[in-house]
C-alpha positions, -999 to +999 in steps of 0.1 A: +207-418+410+182-439+391+171-430+355+135-419+354+130-435+320+148-470+323+152-471+361+189-480+356+213-470+384+237-443+373+269-431+390+270-394+387+291-365+399+277-336+419+273-315+387+254-330+357+259-313+324+232-306+298+248-329+273+251-360+296+229-390+288+220-422+306+245-449+298+217-475+297+189-459+276+206-428+261+179-404+275+191-370+289+201-368+325+196-330+330+159-328+323+129-320+345+118-356+348+152-365+363+151-336+389+140-339+425+118-308+421+097-323+394+061-327+406+033-332+381+008-318+406+027-285+412+024-252+393+045-256+361+051-292+373+080-279+395+083-275+433+111-249+429+091-216+427+120-196+413+127-219+384+118-207+349+090-226+331+102-255+309+076-268+285+092-301+274+101-319+306+119-348+287+144-326+270+177-312+284+175-277+298+197-250+315+178-249+348+200-236+376+179-254+402+184-289+389+192-315+415+193-351+405+164-371+418+175-390+449+205-368+455+214-359+491+206-325+503+243-316+506+249-320+469+231-288+460+254-263+443+266-237+469+259-209+445+223-219+440+218-223+477+232-188+483+209-173+456+179-190+472+187-176+506+192-141+492+159-143+472+141-155+504+151-123+522+132-101+496+100-122+492+068-107+505 
């Protein structure tokens, strides 16, 4: 993963905690700007439609849909993936 703020390369585990910071610049790793779903042109600036709205995109948050920017598709939490599949069954 590369930090959104300083562009430094970061070795991360599959799960990033809310309190983890970039070792290069000290900015939070689990924030909207570091997530692959962040899109300034999307509704609420997030391509994940089930995610709750987060006002400050630079601060750490508790979003269950967070996936580090640049992460492989296989690294998404299995619990989150199962929830998305279940919700998709009931969408109109």
